[in-house]
C-alpha atoms as one frame of an Amber mdcrd trajectory, in Angstrom:
protein
  -0.053   0.045  -0.034   1.187   3.499  -0.935   1.723   5.901   1.817  -1.038
   8.232   2.496  -0.254  11.677   3.774  -2.492  12.877   6.658  -1.924  16.828
   5.660  -1.237  18.804   2.796   1.956  19.944   4.414   3.423  16.402   4.464
   2.780  16.439   0.713   4.699  19.810   0.534   7.510  18.403   2.637   7.668
  15.265   0.886   7.978  16.694  -2.606  10.519  19.345  -1.207  12.803  16.572
  -0.058  12.907  14.998  -3.439  13.588  18.155  -5.367  10.014  19.353  -6.264
   8.651  22.869  -4.751   4.793  22.958  -5.507   2.450  25.768  -4.747  -0.465
  25.297  -2.502  -2.915  24.510  -5.120  -0.746  21.799  -6.560  -0.027  20.311
  -3.179  -3.759  20.229  -2.362  -4.358  18.384  -5.817  -1.674  15.705  -5.118
  -2.839  15.142  -1.584  -6.670  14.551  -3.017  -5.277  12.172  -5.571  -3.192
  10.181  -2.868  -6.017  10.111  -0.382  -8.985   9.550  -2.862  -7.114   7.248
  -4.913  -8.139   9.149  -8.157  -5.949   9.908 -11.279  -4.431  13.460 -11.448
  -4.870  15.285 -14.675  -2.191  17.947 -15.111  -2.476  20.419 -17.956  -0.244
  23.459 -18.705   2.526  24.916 -20.748   5.387  22.655 -21.751   8.320  22.970
 -19.303   6.285  23.963 -16.145   7.118  20.707 -14.229   4.147  18.325 -14.949
   6.403  15.229 -15.688   8.934  16.245 -12.961   6.196  15.940 -10.452   5.519
  12.427 -11.197   9.078  11.500 -10.750   9.254  13.269  -7.628   6.227  11.440
  -6.512   7.670   8.142  -7.263  10.824   8.874  -5.396   8.942  10.412  -2.242
   6.774   6.966  -2.098   9.755   4.647  -3.084   7.755   3.318  -5.851   8.370
   2.363  -9.498   7.889   4.956 -12.129   6.184   3.382 -15.205   5.973   5.878
 -17.905   3.834   5.671 -20.899   4.813   8.462 -23.566   1.723   8.883 -25.804
   1.758   9.591 -29.415  -0.578   9.779 -32.516  -1.543   6.079 -33.366  -0.647
   4.294 -30.052  -2.852   1.430 -29.192  -3.207  -1.592 -26.875  -0.057  -3.400
 -28.251   2.292  -0.551 -27.377   0.438   0.584 -24.177  -1.358  -2.420 -22.555
  -0.219  -5.862 -23.736   0.809  -7.841 -26.639   1.744 -11.637 -27.291   5.272
 -12.933 -27.737   4.435 -14.261 -31.281   8.011 -15.828 -31.867   7.586 -17.892
 -28.709   4.222 -19.018 -29.789   5.477 -20.191 -33.150   8.281 -22.043 -31.464
   5.742 -23.609 -29.342   3.586 -24.749 -32.084   6.793 -26.074 -33.910   7.768
 -28.011 -30.983   4.365 -29.470 -30.312   4.126 -30.495 -33.995   7.695 -32.262
 -33.817   6.759 -34.047 -30.506   3.366 -35.289 -31.951   1.347 -33.280 -29.384
  -0.154 -31.144 -31.800  -1.783 -34.162 -33.537  -2.903 -35.520 -30.134  -4.212
 -32.112 -28.937  -7.298 -30.516 -30.155  -7.329 -26.982 -31.648  -8.959 -25.630
 -28.534  -6.258 -26.984 -26.294  -3.527 -25.947 -28.329  -4.916 -22.575 -28.319
  -5.372 -22.547 -24.670  -1.613 -23.369 -24.556  -0.553 -20.604 -26.710  -2.889
 -17.867 -24.848  -1.385 -18.375 -21.607   0.114 -15.949 -19.460   3.647 -17.070
 -19.906   3.314 -15.751 -23.467   1.936 -12.364 -22.298   3.873  -9.193 -22.859
   2.814  -6.740 -20.259   3.050  -3.223 -21.387   2.834  -0.096 -19.108  -0.865
  -0.049 -18.246  -0.997  -3.776 -17.469   2.134  -3.759 -15.495   0.798  -0.683
 -13.520  -2.462  -2.750 -12.562  -0.956  -6.424 -12.307   1.996  -5.162  -9.905
   1.338  -7.978  -7.281   2.059  -7.464  -3.489   4.743  -4.899  -4.152   4.181
  -1.205  -3.610   1.853   0.435  -6.080   3.857   2.031  -8.821   3.343   5.520
 -10.085   1.802   5.329 -13.497   2.812   8.320 -15.909   0.491   8.814 -18.883
   2.554  11.703 -20.519   1.209  13.955 -23.222  -2.124  12.110 -23.542  -3.181
  14.978 -25.858  -0.815  13.595 -28.549  -2.817  10.267 -28.518  -6.115   9.971
 -30.614  -9.615   9.454 -29.540  -9.536   5.578 -29.776  -6.655   5.320 -27.068
  -8.755   7.630 -24.842 -11.722   5.624 -24.993  -9.610   2.421 -24.162  -8.165
   4.391 -20.931 -11.710   4.897 -19.622 -11.785   1.191 -18.022  -8.440   1.719
 -16.639  -9.161   4.964 -14.919 -12.381   4.147 -13.596 -12.220   0.688 -12.476
  -8.471   0.017 -12.501  -8.776  -3.110 -14.576  -7.696  -4.453 -17.768  -9.401
  -6.950 -19.905  -7.281  -9.419 -21.998  -9.836 -11.145 -24.122  -8.022 -14.309
 -24.353  -7.319 -14.727 -20.666  -9.794 -12.492 -18.583  -9.736  -9.391 -16.617
  -6.801  -8.197 -14.446  -7.845  -5.939 -11.838  -6.289  -4.528  -8.444  -7.547
  -3.513  -5.118  -4.512  -1.471  -4.556  -4.340   0.736  -7.438  -1.438   2.944
  -8.645  -0.894   6.620  -8.266  -1.875   7.676 -11.930  -0.667  10.996 -13.348
  -1.893  12.156 -16.673  -0.149  15.424 -18.465  -1.123  17.409 -21.405   0.134
  20.415 -22.916  -3.268  21.002 -24.396  -2.292  20.647 -28.139  -5.888  19.694
 -28.459  -8.780  19.154 -26.012  -9.168  15.881 -24.081 -12.619  14.356 -24.005
 -14.802  15.086 -20.934 -15.442  11.306 -20.460 -11.563  10.910 -19.570 -11.346
  14.229 -17.357 -14.452  13.178 -15.320 -12.479  10.275 -14.109  -9.621  12.402
 -12.898  -8.807  15.333 -10.430  -7.765  18.319 -12.503  -5.095  20.958 -11.916
  -3.739  23.710 -14.324   0.024  24.030 -13.700   1.098  27.835 -13.869   4.455
  29.270 -14.188   5.717  29.806 -10.545   5.864  32.943  -8.926   9.332  34.689
  -8.816  10.189  33.780  -5.388   9.345  30.304  -5.956  11.314  30.232  -9.162
  14.490  31.541  -7.201  13.931  28.548  -4.657  13.591  26.104  -7.381  16.707
  27.420  -8.972  18.720  27.206  -5.693  17.465  23.741  -5.009  18.335  22.259
  -8.614  21.445  24.232  -9.249  23.094  24.534  -5.685  26.423  25.770  -7.140
  24.392  29.100  -8.379  24.607  32.157  -6.142  21.510  33.620  -4.537  22.236
  36.613  -6.719  22.693  34.632  -9.835  19.522  32.898  -9.185  17.451  35.985
  -8.557  18.832  37.412 -11.881  18.184  34.372 -13.973  14.556  34.235 -12.428
  14.073  37.946 -12.956  15.506  37.679 -16.706  13.155  34.984 -17.287  10.108
  36.907 -15.844  10.976  39.802 -18.215  11.083  37.443 -21.099   7.881  35.824
 -20.399   6.325  39.308 -20.477   7.184  39.616 -23.969   5.113  38.209 -26.624
   7.408  35.181 -27.746   6.484  32.191 -29.646   7.428  29.897 -26.566   7.813
  31.585 -23.504  10.577  29.725 -21.366   9.529  27.322 -18.812  11.029  26.300
 -15.455  12.880  23.711 -17.182  14.716  26.488 -19.189  15.118  28.641 -16.319
  17.149  25.783 -14.370  19.221  24.895 -17.533  20.085  28.506 -17.954  21.188
  28.701 -14.427  23.389  25.545 -14.806  24.717  26.708 -17.969  25.876  30.074
 -16.349  27.412  28.196 -13.426  29.233  26.060 -15.792  30.631  29.126 -17.568
  31.683  30.602 -14.200  29.293  33.636 -14.725  28.094  35.353 -11.600  26.299
  38.159 -12.818  24.123  38.792 -16.157  24.814  41.422 -18.491  23.763  42.168
 -22.120  26.824  40.327 -23.463  26.212  37.217 -21.333  22.520  37.199 -22.123
  23.023  37.530 -25.921  25.633  34.721 -25.890  23.550  32.242 -23.664  20.167
  33.152 -25.279  19.876  29.906 -26.945  19.700  28.031 -23.789  16.366  29.763
 -22.580  14.707  30.441 -26.065  14.351  27.943 -28.817  13.065  29.678 -31.623
  15.018  32.210 -34.073  12.229  34.421 -34.189  12.196  34.767 -30.297  15.729
  35.808 -30.311  15.115  38.294 -32.916  12.075  39.676 -30.885  14.073  39.915
 -27.573  16.807  41.865 -29.398  14.186  44.271 -31.070  12.619  44.677 -27.635
  16.056  45.332 -26.056  18.252  43.111 -24.196  19.118  46.037 -22.000  15.598
  46.129 -20.472  15.782  42.461 -19.764  19.192  42.714 -18.065  17.955  45.687
 -16.249  15.131  43.750 -14.620  17.743  41.022 -13.926  19.934  43.411 -12.037
  17.133  45.056 -10.067  15.611  41.549  -9.066  19.057  40.305  -8.130  19.716
  43.119  -5.598  17.370  41.457  -2.933  19.071  38.847  -1.395  19.421  37.341
   2.132  22.650  39.431   2.416  21.282  42.422   0.642  23.780  45.487   0.662
  21.793  48.704   1.634  24.361  50.566  -0.447  23.711  48.573  -3.630  19.781
  48.570  -2.950  19.967  52.436  -2.621  21.930  52.871  -6.135  19.606  50.456
  -7.765  16.562  52.359  -6.621  17.936  55.691  -7.682  18.639  54.219 -11.064
  14.787  53.152 -11.209  13.642  56.641 -10.330  15.964  58.412 -12.881  14.498
  56.046 -15.566  11.254  57.467 -14.516  12.376  61.132 -14.955  12.682  61.777
 -11.246  15.516  63.795 -10.541  17.870  62.068  -8.117  21.363  63.755  -7.675
  24.312  62.027  -6.206  24.010  63.833  -3.003  20.470  62.947  -2.393  21.495
  59.076  -3.104  24.373  59.445  -0.502  21.854  60.944   1.932  19.518  57.992
   1.282  22.351  55.504   1.921  22.973  57.028   5.269  19.200  56.950   6.077
  19.236  53.178   5.352  22.054  52.642   7.572  20.066  54.149  10.447  16.545
  52.677   9.698  17.649  49.374   8.033  15.937  47.502   5.151  13.521  45.228
   7.096  10.792  47.503   8.008   9.380  48.739   4.373   7.500  51.729   6.015
  10.594  53.088   7.285  12.494  52.309   3.939   9.582  54.237   2.182   9.642
  57.376   4.252  13.416  57.495   4.380  13.432  57.462   0.532  10.472  59.709
   0.216  12.314  62.310   2.551  15.667  61.937   0.724  14.689  61.515  -2.755
  11.655  63.196  -3.643  11.853  67.064  -4.261   8.522  67.928  -5.886   4.969
  66.757  -4.854   4.079  65.983  -8.491   6.721  62.970  -8.347   5.192  61.453
  -5.150   2.589  59.203  -7.275   5.466  57.896  -9.486   7.654  57.418  -6.652
   5.134  55.150  -4.942   4.713  53.165  -8.082   8.525  52.631  -8.292   8.732
  51.815  -4.669   6.202  49.107  -4.970   7.788  47.674  -7.887  11.298  47.747
  -6.418  10.798  47.008  -2.850   7.645  45.014  -2.687   7.664  43.477  -6.243
   4.008  44.481  -6.899   2.955  44.844 -10.582   5.267  47.186 -12.635   4.734
  50.729 -13.834   5.257  49.533 -17.207   2.414  46.923 -16.831   0.029  49.554
 -15.797   0.749  51.696 -18.678   0.645  48.865 -21.249  -2.850  47.881 -19.788
  -4.083  51.664 -20.068  -2.800  51.391 -23.753  -4.879  48.112 -24.268  -7.968
  49.871 -22.904  -7.394  52.577 -25.347  -7.099  50.478 -28.330 -10.235  48.145
 -27.227 -12.089  51.555 -27.353 -10.884  52.318 -30.893 -14.219  51.866 -32.923
 -12.878  53.053 -36.043 -13.029  49.771 -37.505 -16.586  49.121 -36.514 -17.941
  51.456 -39.185 -15.620  50.039 -41.809 -17.245  52.163 -44.328 -14.504  52.046
 -46.837 -14.427  48.069 -46.526 -18.198  47.899 -46.802 -18.950  50.543 -49.468
 -18.913  48.139 -52.232 -21.097  45.643 -50.701 -23.621  48.281 -49.162 -23.772
  50.221 -52.442 -24.794  47.115 -54.717 -28.280  47.234 -55.796 -30.514  45.018
 -53.717 -32.462  42.353 -55.637 -35.965  41.846 -54.395 -36.951  38.335 -54.714
 -40.481  37.101 -53.939 -39.201  33.464 -54.070 -37.011  31.731 -51.165 -36.375
  28.236 -52.847 -32.699  27.393 -52.508 -32.177  27.407 -56.310 -33.412  30.956
 -56.263 -31.027  31.858 -53.569 -27.919  30.192 -54.763 -26.376  33.170 -56.337
 -27.724  35.821 -53.873 -25.501  37.852 -52.006 -25.530  36.826 -48.275 -25.488
  40.518 -47.252 -28.932  40.801 -49.100 -30.657  37.806 -47.148 -33.855  38.176
 -44.950 -34.137  36.199 -41.770 -36.463  33.740 -43.473 -33.909  33.269 -46.379
 -31.168  32.758 -43.984 -33.021  29.836 -42.439 -33.462  28.148 -45.689 -29.735
  28.650 -46.464 -28.993  26.690 -43.283 -30.709  23.598 -44.619 -28.777  23.838
 -47.812 -25.631  24.299 -45.633 -26.363  21.308 -43.649 -26.436  19.105 -46.870
 -22.732  20.023 -47.735 -20.291  17.265 -46.816 -16.742  18.275 -45.826 -14.433
  15.255 -45.992 -10.925  16.620 -47.072  -8.195  14.320 -48.188  -7.173  11.842
 -45.503  -3.728  11.783 -43.846  -1.684   8.626 -42.906  -2.156   7.193 -39.673
   0.336   5.254 -37.487  -2.690   2.545 -36.904  -2.207  -0.461 -38.939  -5.124
  -2.315 -40.629  -5.213  -5.631 -42.299  -4.772  -5.837 -46.082  -5.282  -8.717
 -48.441  -2.151  -7.988 -50.360   1.487  -8.056 -49.194   1.638  -4.904 -46.787
   4.423  -3.216 -44.917   4.368  -5.369 -41.906   3.396  -9.125 -40.889   0.330
  -9.394 -38.824   1.743 -11.904 -36.289  -1.603 -12.155 -34.192  -3.624 -13.351
 -37.257  -0.733 -15.569 -38.596  -0.359 -17.359 -35.403  -4.272 -18.037 -35.241
  -4.385 -19.275 -38.672  -1.540 -21.644 -38.193  -3.621 -23.386 -35.430  -5.757
 -24.875 -38.331  -2.436 -26.293 -39.809  -0.967 -28.007 -36.958   1.281 -24.972
 -35.934   2.428 -24.575 -39.590   2.249 -21.016 -40.819   0.939 -21.859 -44.262
  -0.487 -18.268 -44.920   1.125 -15.061 -43.652  -1.119 -12.128 -43.019  -0.279
  -8.467 -43.470  -0.905  -5.129 -42.172  -0.436  -1.713 -43.524  -0.902   1.888
 -42.364  -4.384   3.225 -42.389  -5.974   6.641 -43.065  -7.529   9.150 -40.578
  -9.489  12.233 -41.539  -7.536  15.306 -41.678  -8.509  18.104 -39.223 -10.188
  21.092 -40.742  -9.702  24.423 -38.535 -12.063  27.341 -39.290 -10.961  30.944
 -38.412 -14.071  33.308 -38.606 -13.680  37.074 -38.674 -16.713  38.633 -36.749
 -15.593  42.225 -37.056 -17.739  45.015 -38.066 -16.912  45.006 -41.533 -17.710
  41.250 -41.698 -21.303  41.795 -40.261 -23.162  41.355 -43.317 -21.596  37.891
 -44.141 -20.525  36.579 -40.668 -24.275  35.529 -39.814 -24.277  33.220 -42.825
 -20.573  32.016 -42.686 -21.019  31.116 -38.961 -23.886  28.760 -40.079 -21.602
  27.173 -42.471 -18.998  26.892 -39.893 -21.624  24.959 -37.715 -22.495  22.776
 -40.379 -18.832  21.528 -40.704 -18.433  21.271 -36.864 -21.739  19.385 -36.520
 -21.385  17.242 -39.598 -17.771  15.972 -39.314 -15.358  14.715 -36.630 -11.956
  16.648 -36.217 -13.065  20.202 -36.967 -12.347  23.160 -34.898 -13.894  26.610
 -35.043 -12.513  30.096 -33.724 -13.843  33.540 -34.295 -11.440  36.331 -34.886
 -12.223  39.780 -33.752 -10.430  41.970 -30.882 -10.026  38.461 -29.185  -9.693
  34.909 -30.187 -12.554  32.805 -29.067 -12.914  28.971 -29.563 -16.551  28.248
 -30.401 -15.964  24.292 -31.323 -17.961  23.134 -28.041 -20.820  25.611 -28.715
 -21.404  24.771 -32.440 -20.951  20.973 -31.821 -24.685  20.739 -31.145 -27.032
  19.309 -33.816 -29.555  21.962 -33.209 -28.660  25.006 -35.247 -30.672  27.472
 -33.141 -29.159  26.199 -29.974 -25.534  26.096 -31.387 -25.793  29.654 -32.815
 -27.420  31.097 -29.517 -24.563  29.254 -27.475 -21.941  30.580 -29.817 -23.467
  34.184 -29.584 -23.412  34.087 -25.738 -19.621  33.111 -25.881 -18.354  35.623
 -28.192 -18.172  38.917 -26.496 -16.715  40.903 -29.656 -19.146  40.493 -32.242
 -19.353  43.195 -34.904 -16.446  45.146 -33.007 -12.998  45.875 -34.364 -10.571
  43.237 -35.562  -6.817  42.775 -35.194  -6.032  39.761 -37.506  -2.323  39.605
 -36.749  -2.801  39.636 -33.112  -5.622  37.105 -33.020  -3.563  34.823 -35.376
  -0.741  34.965 -33.045  -2.524  34.111 -30.085  -4.044  31.184 -32.217  -0.568
  29.881 -33.255   0.964  30.138 -29.797  -1.956  28.598 -27.763  -3.559  25.877
 -30.312  -2.061  26.031 -33.844   1.618  25.427 -33.789   1.251  23.320 -30.676
  -0.700  20.760 -32.752  -3.995  21.838 -33.792  -2.849  23.216 -37.199  -0.152
  20.725 -37.837  -1.134  18.905 -41.255  -4.673  20.459 -41.030  -6.947  22.426
 -43.756  -7.093  25.754 -42.305  -9.826  27.876 -43.544  -9.942  31.636 -42.836
 -13.254  33.525 -43.608 -12.200  37.350 -43.602 -12.201  40.204 -45.932  -8.656
  41.026 -44.851  -9.437  44.479 -43.090  -7.009  44.751 -40.432  -6.503  47.397
 -37.865  -3.228  45.945 -36.807   0.223  45.927 -38.322   0.262  44.115 -41.367
   4.024  42.934 -40.676   2.587  40.924 -37.807  -0.057  39.492 -39.913   2.604
  38.324 -42.521   4.622  36.938 -39.916   1.944  34.855 -38.227   0.507  33.725
 -41.519   4.179  32.378 -42.512   4.045  30.366 -39.158   0.704  28.779 -40.008
   1.870  28.192 -43.334   4.693  26.061 -42.221   2.778  23.674 -40.132  -0.494
  23.526 -41.846  -1.409  21.259 -44.983  -3.196  24.038 -46.724  -4.605  27.329
 -46.215  -7.698  28.468 -47.831  -8.733  32.171 -47.768 -12.394  32.851 -48.154
 -13.225  36.767 -48.791 -16.771  37.455 -49.608 -15.614  40.820 -51.321 -13.805
  38.953 -53.978 -16.953  38.722 -56.083 -17.000  42.564 -56.460 -16.184  43.439
 -60.027 -12.811  44.972 -60.247 -11.856  43.735 -56.871  -8.028  43.747 -55.993
  -6.413  42.671 -52.592  -5.509  46.182 -51.698  -6.474  46.012 -47.969  -3.034
  45.929 -46.016  -4.045  42.635 -44.244  -5.296  40.948 -47.342  -2.085  41.924
 -49.197  -0.009  40.838 -46.387  -1.639  37.410 -46.036  -2.134  36.583 -49.775
   1.537  35.238 -50.297   0.996  32.333 -47.675  -2.460  31.487 -49.083  -2.902
  28.400 -51.118  -6.640  28.860 -52.244  -8.279  32.322 -52.504 -11.949  31.995
 -53.113 -15.178  33.816 -52.853 -17.636  33.393 -49.877 -20.681  35.505 -50.585
 -23.332  33.092 -51.679 -24.348  29.636 -51.273 -22.868  28.707 -54.631 -19.687
  30.039 -53.471 -19.779  28.069 -50.207 -20.458  24.874 -52.407 -17.323  25.603
 -54.475 -15.591  26.269 -51.254 -16.619  22.526 -50.033 -15.167  21.343 -53.250
 -11.806  23.153 -52.671 -11.660  21.498 -48.945 -12.490  18.015 -50.207  -9.691
  18.262 -53.038  -7.148  20.354 -51.155
């Protein structure tokens, strides 16, 4: 029986004793998993310590760690059990040579073959059938990389802690293993699997906890260096990077600096060792463009506060911060502040505050900025720059210039309206969606539901039987067939790689300029999500919103109502570059867009920087199978992609099609199916 802690503090102490510092939320989740005997599902960014937690629990519990690394196409033969076919065939030949095969019936011979001595126990079965030994720690790593079929197989294991082998029976245990599942959220794991687990989202640690982690994992690093490394990583995470550094990169960086004999970070050191903490060339360029000096400055400021903090260094560092905020701090004021600190000390923050205010502030207008700088430098509260950046975001959010989008919509709105008295689908096929009535939109919905989006399949790692000579022998079928020939494999069976549907990802622009078409296109997207597996849907506006779950209902009215409640920026502005960056970082590049057909439904009007849009389209183009851009304005006579966003995106688009009518959507379906 595994050790069950009595309190959460025991969990924290046990993990810390084996090199893992967990926050209160994670400690509570581990405590409940151990005492309730429930699997623990850990989700979070790569590199935040999910896998390391399972290793630390195994060391703490003095238990075997059984790790199952998931990948696309994993099945029972790799994860649960398999048969030792070579030994089975040898057993058949031996039985034939001794005459036992002729004397025994097929049923008796089959019973001998499918005995436990020929059973190869893989990770899941080993974790269940562990015998009287201490229950192992079963780590099912990166479950989001597996496919739906494997998730379904796990339901029996995680709910009843049992595994069924059809030829033998059911293996079960009354002393279940400690089960940890991890996910980087490259896709959503099904609710049925999550319901069987406790759940915890693993965040990046706070600054102080990350310093403790570095000191524990890299003991040769001084406290000053550990604080500077953690401060620099904190600054890097605040930049819009493709892959912000995780705790693993922080530890690697501190270890590398220690190996190089470096005791303090400066601009040269950061530039030389940037590859230790950032793994994308674009991130290196972005940090250099942002300014290495700012990252080093934050690292220096964070490194000032140590157990052996020198008041002189602190005073000088604080004066540098004030000067950067245009608060005049002459040398004599700094010297006076140093003398004041020697009298009041640095332990009482109130005393430090009033000593600084009395010696460094000369104008009442500087008091507010001094207070903010003090909070940042001495008490590590939110930064002044963060406040200003947040204010800037609010200002941009209130910018409604794009809402009118009069220029972008002029062509569509100035078109003469064709009034039709008939609402049959054939009559509506060529009619512009901008001119639809509500009744006509309902009829168009029925036509959209009849469209079938298949798309070209992609190769799967799962094997399927084939009558011709395949790429790999099917040993299971071959052994079974040999029973009918007294153990002689007269006919060999083969398997080959199968196919699976290729994922389709819809990115729907819902800005003000797209309003005449968005209400029709969202119905088309619903038809795709509800009518086919492996379809994802997002809206692009001032923010990125995932609406796959809302549109999965077969009832169009319920689906559209749920999507409308979830989307908060309908008919607002649009920042295509920024929302595509969020999609790439949080979903696309992680796995959702890899090998997928990505369909962007937008008129290309963008309030953001076209350089950002071009950069994100290039990233998306590198990982996707094909990008289809659907522009309702393309049908306009004399149309040219002159909008800045459209012109920036077009070089990375494989198919540029219309999307203004039912006939255009039918052609779009054909493009998707033959992509």
